[in-house]
Residue, then its C-alpha position, 0 to 999 in steps of 0.5 A: x565536543x572533541x572526539x578521539x579521531x579529532x584529537x589524533x589529527x590535532x595532535x599531529x598538527x600541533x607536534x608538527x608545528x612545535x617541531x618547525x618552531x623549535x627547528x626554526x629557532x635553532x636554525x635561524x642561519x639556515x633558511x634553506x633547511x627551514x624551507x625544507x622543514x616547512x615543506x615537509x611539515x605542510x606535506x605531513x599536515x596535508x597527508x594527515x588531513x586527507x587521511x582524517x577526512x577519508x576516515x570520516x567519509x567512510x564512517x559517514x557512508x556507514x552511518x548513512x547505510x545504517x540509517x537506510x537500513x533502519x528506514x527500509x527495515x533491511x538488515x544487510x549488515x551487523x550493527x557491530x560494524x557501525x559501533x563507534x566508541x569515541x568519534x563524531x558519529x557516536x552520538x548519531x549512531x546512538x540516535x539511530x539505534x534509538x530510532x530503530x528501537x522506537x520503530x520496532x516497538x511501534x511495529x510490534x504494537x501494530x502487529x499485535x493490534x492487527x493479530x487481535x483484529x484478525x482473530x476477532x474477525x475470524x471468531x465473529x465470522x465462525x460464530x455467525x455462520x452457524x446461526x445464519x445457516x440455521x436461519x436459512x433452514x428455518x426460513x426455507x421451511x416457513x416459505x414452503x408452509x406459507x402456501x399462497x399467502x403473498x404478504x407472508x411470502x414477501x416477509x419471508x423473502x425480506x428475511x432471506x435478503x437480510x440473511x444474505x446481507x449479513x453473510x456478505x457483510x461478515x465475509x467482506x469484513x473478514x476479507x478486509x481484515x485478512x488484507x489489512x493484517x497481512x494474514x494473506x499472501x497474494x499468489x501472483x502470476x502474470x496473466x492477461x487482465x482481460x481473462x480476470x475481467x471476463x470472469x467478473x462479468x460472467x459472474x454478474x451476467x444475471x444482474x446485467x440481464x435483470x436490468x438489461x444493461x449492455x457491457x461494452x469492453x475495449x482494449x487499447x494495446x501497444x502490440x498484438x499480444x495480451x495485456x498482462x498484469x502480475x496478479x492473484x486472479x481470484x482476489x483481483x476478480x473479486x475487486x473487479x466484481x465489486x466495482x462492476x456490481x456498483x456500476x450495475x446497482x447505480x445504472x438505469x434500466x436499459x443502460x450501459x457499462x463501459x470497460x476500457x483496458x489500456x496498455x502503456x509503456x509504464x502501466x496497465x489501467x482499467x476504467x469501468x464507467x457507468x452512466x447513472x446519476x453520478x456522485x456529488x463532487x464533495x462525496x467523491x473522495x469518500x466512496x472508498x471509505x468503509x460503510x460509506x454510501x453516497x447520499x443520492x444512492x443511500x435512499x435507493x439502495x437500502x440493502x447495500x452495506x457499503x464495503x464492496x468498494x473498500x474491499x476493492x481498494x484494499x485488493x488493488x493496493x495489495x497488488x501495488x496498484x491505485x484506484x481513483x474515481x471521477x464522476x459528474x452529476x446532472x446532464x451527462x452524468x457518469x461515474x468512472x472508476x480507474x485502477x492502475x497497475x505499474x509495470x515495474x512493480x511486477 
């Protein structure tokens, strides 16, 4: 299909050629004039071609810019600047507009689903908190009235643990829903990563002490300054708390947990390593899935709900970071969870 822009160019070429042929017919005895006319015709055709190519190139650049805006969801220019009524780019532009409409429609549908999910989780959370508080009060009363009955006291303790487990499950799911739906904006500040990890370790001191687990923390610095990361301190503390809690739960008594903070020109990484039974190779990719617990750990930790590492993954992702795991079973077993934050993402 020949569009208006091409028609103008071909018309110039056709008229120039027709004029040369006509002039050559009447000026057969004046070869120098014919040569001059040919040179002039060549100049006109070349100029018209260059002008046509220049216009096409400009429109190609505009179309590319529009496509980039559609892909990146940016609106730096008005769509009216790209409207082509009759050109080779008219159909391309229409396809891009259709692509934009489809993407916007999908984004709206996704946003509706995320809003519904967020509202549902919020409603469930509020509805469960009240009966949970009542159960805690009733359980506390029962425990006080049981006296020295060990069997009943043990049942009461299990009830308290179950209530706490439900509370943690609801709270964790609500936090994940907030992060996934974009309902929460990270309030980031550039602060030392060591401070955040120290707070997480401090919060878990009772668990470390209960199993007599030693914590060894080391920093590999490029210089004498602090290792800084752009972060929302409370959320990132939550992520490291969950990772450390996982390391404690699956470490042996009198064990050790190593924390290595490394600073490189490109990124800051944190490795948290425990020396427990490890995770089977085929299950390693699944440990960040929601409600997933590795097979060997499932029997030993029946009270675990399996959302801590999933929540950590969402928090790390919201900070523009990545989280990976490396593990080995058998002799010399260990599990290392690595979190990495690119410096140029700050």
